[in-house]
C-alpha positions as CSV (number, residue, x, y, z in Angstrom):
1,M,109.3,124.0,105.7
2,F,105.5,124.2,106.1
3,T,104.0,125.0,109.5
4,K,100.6,123.9,109.2
5,I,99.0,121.4,106.4
6,L,95.6,120.5,105.8
7,I,94.6,116.7,104.9
8,A,91.9,116.3,102.4
9,N,91.2,112.7,103.3
10,R,90.2,110.4,106.1
11,G,90.9,107.0,107.6
12,E,94.2,105.4,108.0
13,I,96.2,107.5,105.4
14,A,95.0,110.7,107.1
15,C,96.2,109.2,110.5
16,R,99.6,108.2,108.7
17,I,100.0,111.6,107.4
18,I,99.3,113.3,110.6
19,K,101.9,111.2,112.7
20,T,104.7,112.3,110.3
21,A,103.7,115.8,110.1
22,R,103.6,115.8,113.9
23,R,107.1,114.3,114.1
24,M,108.4,117.1,112.0
25,G,106.8,119.7,113.9
26,I,104.2,120.3,111.3
27,R,100.4,121.1,112.7
28,S,97.9,119.2,110.9
29,V,94.0,120.2,110.0
30,A,91.7,117.4,109.3
31,V,88.4,117.5,107.3
32,Y,85.5,115.4,108.1
33,S,82.0,114.5,107.0
34,E,79.2,114.5,109.5
35,A,79.4,110.5,109.6
36,D,83.3,111.1,110.8
37,A,82.6,113.4,113.7
38,G,84.2,111.1,116.0
39,A,86.6,109.6,113.7
40,R,90.3,108.9,114.7
41,H,91.9,110.9,112.1
42,V,89.8,113.9,113.8
43,R,90.7,113.0,117.3
44,L,94.5,112.9,116.2
45,A,94.6,116.0,114.1
46,D,95.5,119.4,115.9
47,E,92.3,121.2,114.2
48,A,89.3,119.5,112.3
49,V,86.8,121.4,110.1
50,C,83.4,119.6,109.1
51,I,82.8,119.7,105.2
52,G,79.4,118.3,104.9
53,A,77.2,115.3,104.7
54,P,78.2,111.7,105.0
55,S,78.2,111.0,100.9
56,P,81.6,111.9,99.5
57,K,80.1,114.0,96.8
58,E,78.7,116.3,99.6
59,S,82.0,116.3,101.6
60,Y,85.4,114.8,100.7
61,L,85.0,115.5,97.0
62,V,83.9,118.9,97.2
63,I,86.8,121.1,96.2
64,E,85.3,124.4,97.5
65,K,84.7,123.3,100.9
66,I,88.3,121.8,101.5
67,I,90.0,125.1,99.8
68,A,87.7,126.9,102.2
69,A,88.7,124.8,105.3
70,A,92.5,125.2,104.2
71,R,92.2,129.2,104.1
72,A,90.1,129.4,107.4
73,T,92.6,127.6,109.4
74,G,95.6,129.2,107.9
75,A,97.1,126.0,106.2
76,Q,99.8,126.6,103.7
77,A,99.5,123.3,101.8
78,I,97.3,120.2,101.1
79,H,98.1,116.7,101.4
80,P,95.3,114.7,99.3
81,G,96.4,111.4,100.5
82,Y,95.1,108.6,98.0
83,G,91.6,108.2,96.5
84,F,89.2,111.1,96.7
85,L,90.9,114.1,95.2
86,S,94.3,113.0,95.2
87,E,94.5,112.6,91.3
88,N,91.9,115.6,90.5
89,E,93.6,118.2,88.2
90,D,90.8,120.4,89.2
91,F,91.7,120.2,92.7
92,A,95.3,121.0,92.1
93,E,94.6,123.8,90.1
94,A,92.5,125.4,92.7
95,C,95.0,124.8,95.3
96,A,97.3,126.9,93.2
97,A,94.7,129.6,92.6
98,H,94.4,130.0,96.2
99,G,98.0,130.2,97.0
100,L,97.9,126.8,98.5
101,V,100.7,124.1,97.9
102,F,99.4,120.9,96.6
103,I,101.4,118.2,98.0
104,G,101.6,116.2,94.9
105,P,102.7,116.2,91.1
106,P,102.2,119.3,88.7
107,V,98.7,119.7,87.3
108,T,100.5,118.9,83.7
109,A,101.7,115.3,85.1
110,I,98.2,114.7,86.7
111,R,96.6,115.6,83.3
112,A,99.1,113.5,81.4
113,M,98.7,110.3,83.5
114,G,95.1,110.9,85.0
115,S,93.7,109.1,81.8
116,K,94.6,105.5,81.4
117,S,94.0,105.8,77.5
118,E,95.9,109.0,77.2
119,A,98.7,108.0,79.5
120,K,99.2,104.9,77.2
121,K,99.4,107.1,74.2
122,L,102.2,109.0,75.8
123,M,104.1,106.0,77.0
124,E,103.8,104.5,73.4
125,K,105.4,107.4,72.0
126,A,108.1,107.3,74.6
127,G,108.9,103.6,73.4
128,V,107.5,102.0,76.7
129,P,105.9,98.7,75.6
130,L,102.0,98.5,76.1
131,T,99.6,95.6,76.2
132,P,97.7,95.0,73.2
133,G,94.3,97.0,73.3
134,Y,92.1,99.6,72.2
135,H,92.8,103.0,74.1
136,G,91.1,105.3,71.7
137,D,88.0,107.6,72.4
138,N,85.4,105.7,70.4
139,Q,83.0,104.4,73.0
140,D,80.3,102.8,70.9
141,P,79.3,99.5,72.6
142,D,79.1,97.7,69.5
143,F,82.6,99.2,68.2
144,L,84.2,98.3,71.6
145,R,83.0,94.8,71.2
146,Q,84.3,94.6,67.6
147,Q,87.6,95.9,69.1
148,A,87.7,93.2,71.9
149,D,86.9,90.4,69.2
150,Q,89.9,91.7,67.2
151,I,92.1,91.6,70.2
152,G,90.9,87.9,71.2
153,Y,89.6,86.8,74.4
154,P,89.8,87.0,77.2
155,V,89.8,90.9,77.4
156,L,89.9,93.2,80.2
157,I,87.5,96.2,80.4
158,K,89.0,99.2,82.4
159,A,87.7,102.5,83.5
160,A,90.0,104.9,81.8
161,A,90.0,107.2,84.7
162,G,90.1,104.6,87.2
163,G,91.8,102.9,90.0
164,G,91.5,100.5,92.9
165,G,90.1,98.0,90.8
166,K,86.7,99.8,90.2
167,G,85.0,99.8,86.8
168,M,87.1,96.9,85.8
169,R,85.7,93.4,84.3
170,A,87.5,90.5,82.6
171,V,85.4,89.1,79.7
172,D,85.9,85.4,78.4
173,R,83.3,85.4,75.6
174,S,82.1,88.0,73.0
175,E,78.7,87.2,74.2
176,D,79.1,88.5,77.7
177,F,80.9,91.8,76.4
178,L,77.8,94.1,76.5
179,D,76.6,93.4,79.9
180,A,80.2,93.5,81.3
181,L,80.9,96.9,79.5
182,A,77.4,98.3,81.0
183,S,78.4,97.2,84.4
184,C,81.9,98.8,83.9
185,Q,80.7,102.2,82.7
186,R,78.0,102.5,85.6
187,E,80.8,101.8,88.1
188,A,83.3,103.9,86.6
189,A,80.5,106.8,86.2
190,S,79.7,106.4,89.9
191,S,83.3,106.2,91.2
192,F,85.1,108.7,88.9
193,G,82.4,110.6,87.3
194,D,83.7,109.3,83.9
195,Q,82.3,106.0,82.1
196,H,85.0,106.3,79.4
197,V,86.7,102.6,79.2
198,L,89.5,100.8,77.4
199,I,90.0,97.6,76.2
200,E,93.4,95.3,76.5
201,K,94.4,91.8,76.1
202,Y,93.8,89.8,79.3
203,L,97.1,88.2,80.1
204,Q,97.1,84.7,81.5
205,R,98.7,84.4,84.9
206,P,100.5,87.7,84.8
207,R,102.3,89.4,87.8
208,H,101.5,93.0,88.8
209,I,104.9,95.0,89.7
210,E,105.0,98.3,90.3
211,I,108.0,100.8,90.7
212,Q,107.9,103.8,93.5
213,V,109.3,106.9,91.8
214,F,110.2,110.0,93.4
215,G,111.1,113.4,91.7
216,D,111.8,116.8,92.9
217,S,111.3,120.3,91.3
218,H,115.1,120.5,90.6
219,G,114.9,117.7,87.7
220,N,116.1,115.0,90.0
221,C,114.1,111.6,89.9
222,V,115.0,108.3,91.5
223,Y,113.2,104.9,91.8
224,L,112.9,103.2,95.2
225,F,112.8,99.6,93.9
226,E,109.4,97.8,93.1
227,R,106.4,96.0,94.9
228,D,104.8,92.8,93.9
229,C,101.0,93.3,94.1
230,S,100.0,90.2,92.0
231,V,97.7,88.8,94.9
232,Q,94.3,90.4,94.2
233,R,90.7,89.8,94.4
234,R,88.1,91.7,92.0
235,H,91.3,93.3,90.8
236,Q,91.9,95.0,94.2
237,K,95.3,94.2,95.8
238,V,95.1,92.0,99.0
239,V,98.6,91.4,100.0
240,E,101.6,93.3,98.9
241,E,105.4,92.7,99.2
242,A,108.7,94.4,98.5
243,P,111.0,93.6,97.0
244,A,109.4,91.4,94.3
245,P,110.3,87.8,94.9
246,G,112.5,86.4,91.9
247,M,113.4,89.9,90.7
248,S,116.8,89.7,89.2
249,P,119.3,93.1,89.7
250,A,119.3,93.4,85.7
251,R,115.4,93.2,85.5
252,R,115.0,95.6,88.5
253,A,117.4,98.1,87.0
254,A,115.5,97.7,83.6
255,M,111.9,98.5,85.0
256,G,113.3,101.2,87.2
257,K,114.7,103.0,84.5
258,A,111.5,102.6,82.5
259,A,109.8,104.0,85.4
260,V,112.2,107.2,85.6
261,D,111.9,107.7,82.2
262,A,108.3,107.8,82.2
263,A,108.1,110.3,85.1
264,L,110.6,112.6,83.4
265,A,108.7,112.4,80.4
266,V,105.8,114.3,82.2
267,G,107.9,116.5,84.5
268,Y,106.9,114.5,87.7
269,V,107.4,115.8,91.1
270,G,106.7,114.0,94.4
271,A,105.8,110.3,94.8
272,G,104.4,108.3,92.1
273,T,104.1,104.8,91.1
274,V,104.5,103.3,87.5
275,E,102.6,100.0,87.4
276,F,103.5,97.0,85.2
277,I,102.1,94.0,84.1
278,V,104.7,91.0,83.6
279,P,103.6,88.0,81.8
280,G,104.4,84.7,83.5
281,A,107.0,84.2,86.2
282,V,110.0,86.7,86.5
283,S,112.4,83.6,87.3
284,G,112.8,80.2,86.9
285,E,112.1,77.7,84.1
286,N,108.7,79.6,83.5
287,A,110.2,83.0,83.2
288,Q,109.5,85.0,80.2
289,D,112.0,87.0,78.0
290,G,112.3,90.0,80.4
291,T,109.2,91.9,78.7
292,F,107.0,94.0,80.9
293,Y,104.2,96.2,79.8
294,F,103.3,99.8,81.0
295,M,99.7,99.7,82.9
296,E,99.3,103.0,84.3
297,M,100.9,105.6,86.6
298,N,99.4,106.6,89.8
299,T,100.0,110.2,90.6
300,R,100.1,110.1,94.3
301,L,101.0,108.1,97.1
302,Q,100.0,104.1,97.2
303,V,98.2,102.2,99.8
304,E,101.2,99.9,99.9
305,H,103.6,102.4,100.3
306,P,104.7,101.2,103.6
307,V,106.4,98.0,102.5
308,T,108.8,100.2,100.5
309,E,109.3,102.4,103.7
310,M,110.2,99.2,105.5
311,I,112.8,97.9,103.2
312,T,114.4,101.2,102.7
313,G,114.2,102.7,106.3
314,L,112.6,105.9,104.6
315,D,109.4,108.0,105.5
316,L,108.0,108.7,102.0
317,V,105.4,111.1,103.5
318,E,108.3,113.1,104.9
319,W,109.9,113.2,101.3
320,Q,106.7,114.1,99.9
321,L,106.5,117.3,102.5
322,K,110.3,118.1,101.7
323,V,109.8,118.1,97.9
324,A,106.5,120.0,98.0
325,A,108.4,122.7,100.0
326,G,110.9,123.0,97.3
327,E,114.0,121.0,98.6
328,T,115.9,118.4,96.7
329,L,115.5,114.6,97.3
330,P,117.2,113.5,100.2
331,L,119.1,110.6,98.4
332,R,120.5,109.9,95.1
333,Q,120.0,106.6,93.3
334,E,123.2,105.1,93.9
335,Q,122.4,105.8,98.0
336,L,119.3,103.8,97.9
337,V,119.5,100.3,99.0
338,I,117.1,97.3,99.9
339,R,117.2,95.7,103.3
340,G,115.3,92.5,104.2
341,H,111.7,91.9,103.1
342,A,108.4,93.4,103.9
343,L,104.8,92.3,103.4
344,E,101.5,94.1,104.0
345,A,97.9,92.5,104.3
346,R,95.0,94.7,104.0
347,I,92.6,94.1,107.0
348,Y,89.0,94.6,105.9
349,A,85.5,94.2,107.3
350,E,84.2,91.8,104.8
351,D,83.1,88.3,104.5
352,P,85.5,86.3,102.2
353,D,83.0,83.7,102.2
354,K,80.2,85.7,100.8
355,G,82.3,86.9,97.9
356,F,84.2,89.6,100.0
357,L,80.9,91.3,100.8
358,P,81.6,94.3,103.0
359,S,80.5,94.3,106.5
360,I,79.4,97.4,108.6
361,G,78.8,97.9,112.1
362,R,80.7,98.7,115.4
363,L,84.1,97.4,116.4
364,I,83.0,95.8,119.6
365,H,86.5,94.5,120.3
366,L,89.5,95.6,118.3
367,A,92.9,94.3,119.6
368,P,95.9,94.5,116.9
369,P,99.1,93.0,117.5
370,V,101.8,94.8,119.5
371,E,103.8,97.2,117.2
372,T,107.5,96.8,117.0
373,L,110.4,97.4,114.9
374,N,109.2,94.3,112.8
375,V,105.5,94.8,113.0
376,R,103.4,97.9,111.8
377,V,99.7,98.8,112.0
378,D,98.3,101.7,109.8
379,T,94.7,102.1,111.1
380,G,92.0,104.8,111.0
381,V,89.7,103.1,113.3
382,E,90.0,102.2,117.2
383,Q,87.6,99.9,119.4
384,D,84.2,101.2,119.6
385,D,84.2,103.0,116.4
386,E,81.9,102.2,113.4
387,I,82.6,100.7,109.9
388,S,80.0,102.8,108.1
389,P,78.5,102.1,104.7
390,H,79.7,105.4,103.2
391,Y,83.2,104.6,102.8
392,D,85.9,101.9,102.1
393,P,85.7,99.2,104.9
394,M,89.3,99.0,105.5
395,I,90.2,98.4,109.1
396,A,94.1,98.5,108.8
397,K,96.9,97.7,107.1
398,L,99.3,95.1,108.7
399,I,102.9,95.5,107.7
400,V,105.7,93.3,108.8
401,W,109.5,93.2,108.0
402,D,112.2,90.8,108.6
403,E,115.6,89.7,107.1
404,T,114.3,87.2,104.7
405,R,111.1,86.6,102.9
406,E,110.6,83.1,104.7
407,R,111.1,85.2,108.2
408,A,108.7,87.8,107.1
409,L,106.0,85.2,106.2
410,A,106.3,83.8,109.5
411,R,106.0,87.2,111.2
412,M,103.0,87.9,109.0
413,L,101.2,84.6,110.3
414,Q,101.9,85.4,114.0
415,A,100.7,89.1,113.6
416,L,97.5,87.9,111.9
417,A,97.1,85.2,114.7
418,D,97.1,88.1,117.3
419,Y,94.7,90.2,115.6
420,R,91.3,90.3,117.2
421,V,88.2,91.8,115.5
422,V,84.5,91.5,117.1
423,G,81.5,93.3,115.7
424,V,82.1,93.0,111.7
425,S,82.9,90.3,109.6
426,N,86.6,90.4,108.7
427,N,89.1,88.5,106.5
428,I,91.7,87.8,108.9
429,G,91.3,83.9,108.8
430,F,91.3,84.3,105.0
431,L,94.7,86.2,105.1
432,S,96.1,83.7,107.5
433,R,95.4,80.8,105.0
434,L,96.4,83.1,102.2
435,V,100.0,83.6,103.4
436,A,100.0,79.8,104.5
437,C,99.1,78.8,101.0
438,P,101.9,76.6,99.4
439,A,101.5,78.6,96.1
440,F,101.9,81.9,97.9
441,A,104.6,80.7,100.3
442,Q,106.8,79.5,97.3
443,A,106.3,82.7,95.5
444,D,104.2,81.2,92.7
445,L,102.3,84.5,92.2
446,D,100.1,85.9,89.7
447,T,96.7,87.9,89.6
448,G,94.8,84.6,89.5
449,L,96.0,83.1,92.6
450,I,93.0,83.2,94.7
451,E,90.9,81.6,92.2
452,R,93.4,79.1,91.4
453,E,93.7,78.2,95.1
454,R,90.0,78.3,95.9
455,A,90.2,74.9,97.5
456,F,92.8,75.7,100.1
457,L,91.8,79.3,100.6
458,F,88.0,78.5,100.9
459,P,87.6,75.3,102.9
460,E,84.4,73.6,103.9
461,S,83.5,75.2,107.6
462,A,85.2,73.2,110.0
463,E,83.7,72.2,113.4
464,P,85.4,73.9,116.4
465,P,87.9,71.7,118.3
466,A,86.9,70.4,121.9
467,E,89.2,72.9,123.3
468,A,87.3,75.7,121.8
469,W,83.7,74.4,123.2
470,L,85.4,73.8,126.8
471,V,87.1,77.4,126.5
472,A,83.5,78.9,125.8
473,A,81.8,77.0,128.4
474,L,84.3,78.0,130.9
475,A,84.1,81.6,130.1
476,E,80.3,81.4,130.8
477,L,81.0,80.1,134.3
478,I,83.6,82.5,135.1
479,R,81.7,85.5,133.8
480,D,78.6,84.2,135.6
481,Q,80.8,84.5,138.8
482,Q,82.0,87.8,137.9
483,Y,78.5,89.2,137.4
484,A,77.3,87.7,140.7
485,A,80.3,89.4,142.6
486,A,79.5,92.6,140.9
487,E,76.0,92.6,142.0
488,A,77.0,91.8,145.6
489,T,79.2,94.7,145.8
490,A,76.4,96.9,144.8
491,S,73.6,95.5,147.1
492,R,73.0,96.7,150.5
493,D,74.4,93.3,151.9
494,P,77.4,92.5,149.9
495,H,78.3,89.3,152.3
496,S,75.1,87.5,151.9
497,P,75.3,83.9,150.9
498,W,72.6,84.3,148.6
499,H,74.8,86.3,146.3
500,A,77.6,83.3,145.9
501,R,77.6,81.4,142.7
502,D,80.1,78.9,143.7
503,G,77.8,75.8,143.3
504,W,77.8,74.9,147.1
505,R,74.9,72.9,148.1
506,L,73.8,71.1,151.3
507,N,74.3,67.7,150.0
508,G,77.0,68.1,147.6
509,N,78.2,70.7,144.7
510,A,75.8,71.7,141.9
511,R,76.1,70.9,138.3
512,R,75.1,73.0,135.4
513,E,74.4,72.4,131.6
514,I,75.6,74.9,129.4
515,R,74.4,74.7,125.7
516,L,76.4,76.4,122.9
517,R,75.8,76.3,119.1
518,A,78.5,76.9,116.4
519,G,76.8,77.5,112.9
520,D,74.3,74.4,112.7
521,V,76.0,72.4,115.4
522,E,74.6,72.5,118.9
523,K,76.4,70.9,121.9
524,L,76.2,70.3,125.5
525,V,78.9,70.9,128.2
526,N,78.0,69.6,131.7
527,A,79.9,71.5,134.5
528,G,80.4,70.7,138.0
529,Y,81.5,73.2,140.7
530,L,84.7,72.5,142.7
531,G,85.2,75.8,144.9
532,D,88.0,77.3,142.7
533,S,87.5,75.2,139.9
534,F,85.3,73.3,137.7
535,T,84.7,69.8,136.0
536,L,83.7,70.0,132.2
537,E,82.2,66.9,130.7
538,F,82.2,67.2,126.9
539,E,81.9,64.2,124.5
540,G,83.0,61.6,126.8
541,Q,85.9,63.5,128.4
542,T,86.1,65.1,131.7
543,V,88.6,67.7,132.5
544,T,89.3,69.9,135.5
545,A,89.3,73.7,134.6
546,T,90.3,76.8,135.8
547,G,90.6,80.3,134.5
548,R,91.1,84.2,135.1
549,F,90.1,87.0,132.8
550,A,92.5,89.8,132.3
551,A,92.2,93.0,130.3
552,G,90.7,92.8,126.9
553,G,88.9,89.7,127.2
554,E,92.1,87.7,127.5
555,L,91.3,84.5,129.6
556,R,94.2,82.4,131.1
557,V,93.0,78.9,131.1
558,D,94.0,75.5,132.6
559,L,92.6,72.6,131.1
560,G,93.3,69.3,132.6
561,G,96.8,70.6,133.4
562,R,97.4,72.3,130.2
563,R,97.9,76.2,130.1
564,I,96.8,78.5,127.4
565,N,96.2,81.9,126.8
566,V,92.9,82.7,124.7
567,T,90.5,85.3,124.1
568,V,86.8,85.5,124.7
569,V,84.6,88.2,123.8
570,S,80.9,88.3,124.4
571,A,78.6,90.6,121.9
572,N,75.1,89.9,122.8
573,E,74.5,86.0,122.7
574,K,77.4,85.4,120.8
575,R,80.9,84.2,122.1
576,H,84.0,85.0,120.2
577,V,86.8,82.6,120.9
578,F,90.1,83.2,119.9
579,I,92.5,80.1,120.4
580,D,95.8,78.8,118.7
581,G,95.7,81.4,115.9
582,L,92.1,80.7,115.0
583,S,88.7,82.3,116.0
584,F,85.3,80.6,116.5
585,V,81.9,81.9,117.1
586,F,79.4,80.4,119.6
587,A,76.0,81.1,120.5
588,A,75.0,80.7,124.1
589,I,71.6,79.1,124.2
590,D,69.2,79.9,127.0
591,P,67.4,77.1,128.0
592,L,64.4,79.3,129.3
593,F,63.9,80.7,125.8
594,H,61.5,79.2,123.4
595,A,61.4,80.6,119.8
596,G,58.0,81.5,118.3
597,S,56.5,79.4,115.4
598,G,56.5,82.4,113.2
599,G,59.4,83.0,110.4
600,G,60.2,85.1,107.5
601,A,58.6,84.6,104.2
602,E,60.1,81.8,102.3
603,G,62.2,82.8,99.2
604,G,62.4,86.5,100.5
605,L,65.6,88.1,99.5
606,T,67.1,91.0,101.6
607,A,69.7,93.7,101.3
608,P,72.9,92.5,103.0
609,M,73.9,96.2,103.5
610,P,72.4,99.7,102.9
611,G,72.6,100.7,99.2
612,K,71.3,101.6,96.0
613,V,69.3,99.4,93.4
614,I,70.9,100.4,90.1
615,A,69.7,97.7,87.9
616,L,66.5,95.2,87.7
617,I,68.0,92.2,85.5
618,A,65.2,89.6,85.9
619,A,61.9,89.7,84.3
620,V,58.9,89.5,86.7
621,G,57.2,86.4,86.1
622,A,60.1,84.6,84.4
623,R,61.1,81.3,85.7
624,L,64.8,81.2,86.7
625,E,67.5,78.8,87.5
626,K,69.5,78.9,90.9
627,G,72.2,81.7,90.6
628,A,70.5,83.7,88.0
629,P,71.0,87.3,88.5
630,L,68.0,89.3,89.9
631,L,69.3,92.6,90.3
632,I,72.2,94.9,91.1
633,L,72.7,96.7,94.3
634,E,75.5,99.5,94.6
635,A,77.1,99.6,98.0
636,M,80.3,100.9,99.5
637,K,81.3,102.0,96.0
638,M,81.1,98.3,94.6
639,E,78.3,96.5,92.7
640,H,77.0,93.3,94.4
641,T,74.6,91.2,92.3
642,I,71.7,89.6,94.1
643,A,71.1,86.0,92.7
644,A,68.1,83.6,92.7
645,P,68.6,81.3,95.8
646,S,67.2,78.4,94.2
647,A,65.1,77.5,91.0
648,G,61.9,79.8,91.0
649,V,60.0,82.7,89.8
650,V,60.2,86.3,90.6
651,K,56.8,87.4,91.7
652,S,57.7,91.3,92.0
653,F,60.4,93.7,93.0
654,C,60.1,95.9,96.0
655,F,62.2,98.7,94.9
656,N,62.9,100.5,91.6
657,V,66.0,101.5,90.1
658,G,67.6,104.4,91.8
659,D,65.8,103.7,95.0
660,Q,67.8,103.8,98.4
661,V,67.5,100.5,100.6
662,S,68.3,99.9,104.3
663,D,70.0,97.1,105.6
664,G,67.9,94.0,105.8
665,A,65.3,95.5,103.5
666,E,63.3,92.9,101.4
667,L,64.4,93.4,97.7
668,V,62.5,90.7,95.9
669,E,59.3,88.5,96.3
670,F,60.7,85.2,95.2
671,E,58.4,82.2,94.9
672,V,60.6,78.9,95.1
673,A,59.8,76.2,92.5
674,K,58.5,73.1,93.5
675,P,60.1,69.9,93.1
676,Q,59.1,68.1,90.1
């Protein structure tokens, strides 16, 4: 077994690998970019080496720098994690050339499965069913559109070297094909350095089911059952689970055998995933005849591997290390069993209400649920860390397990309710609605579930309940008293009555107005001081309230005799209130502050985050309707279309194609059309 390994990755997967290596007595070496100098994976590793500038192309994707770091530190093997160089055959070859063990499959397997189009040709020869489509080398746009027309719409354009939903677009009409193709090719070239695409029939309401396989260098190969990854947004997985709901033993065995056959066909060694698309439901009256189509094979560990670990009781990273060291698989197929049900939710710094636009910033407050045998949190960040624009905005993976799917769903809802994030927009509220959605709860799953259930998942913003307003006001009063006590302690006369904020007055107790705003709604709470408690008047109701802050912003409150535990976190003028599994943001309004009359230029459109302008779509001077695309911004490895906020005219663009823009930079001078 190795005594030291280098991890050629960052974030939660690097932390995850370090955890297993330490348990096995293996020292770990982290690599990091200048942007990651203080990152959690760097803090956890036994050693760390800086490999360059923040851009992955100057650090995490530079093979020579990673090899040099491994040789300088005496590492015997390199674990690539997932993403970056994990499926790069040149990297695997470079490891071998320098006497380093690549903790992954042989180069031949990576090469065979690295291209979606080549992999499909190989699987076709092996008799594995494929989705109807074009997987050839002719990349002429007009030819590809002709192929799409023959296949029949809707079709799916996919980057041949892709993964993670990047370089992928669904197209419903022939006239939209060329624009979608150009977008796919740009994104594929940016993410994978290869703009080659393939075209496939886009199946209606399909399920995405993948099989975890594991091979060793002695010719053994097993499958560790399946994961259902159907729930996706922008072709990226959101919630995964194992086992797949409604999967019969016969179908599981058939898909497992096909996956093992695919792995054996390329001499696979290590952890891999064979992904299948399944038309319609897998059980019930809408079930198909057992058909499943090969999509692709991921020659690496998957993001969602923890759900497999939870239902099998195995550590897949430990298996990877043992197999890479030349050992045989720890278990045979007949020794593998499924126990219970597991779910994984990806916690992202993003805004679901704005098209899942990524968010960047400092994690002012980060409090995940307590980890137990039923709840696991895999994360690469801690409180006060930054979500930067250079990398994927994942905060954590939240994994839960229980004896049944119903109980696992309840576990997930509670764990999401206990998650507290302040400082960046996040998808926790969206995930809670998703797990509670009747279609998801009843396992009516397919890759279009989020769009199909938009009304439930994206409700109109609701005004906070009365209790939330009262809690926010009470927190202001208590923090004011705490601040006064701290000032008194630091003063020359800590016992002076002038420090007191208890509301005492000669002719009666004082009263105070607290103004709060939630969204566009502004309300007033009238507070009265009663020594150790307060009276709070709000919308015609009066309650007596007390409260005491504990660690981490937790506030133990008594509102009119009802005791509740909440969390209130202050960030500048904002007050983040977490109550009853929901979160609300209030702005505390200073009555002495008067905003000036100036304002931003009407119609100006600004960058939602740092990025690069990659296309100017609208013509200067053209009259456009609301929602018309103006330009495309590439940020955080994804393309974001900036659209017209209303009918109007583009007066000018503030940047050219290829220009880098900062967060908040004005992109377009836009003149709003006057009402007719």
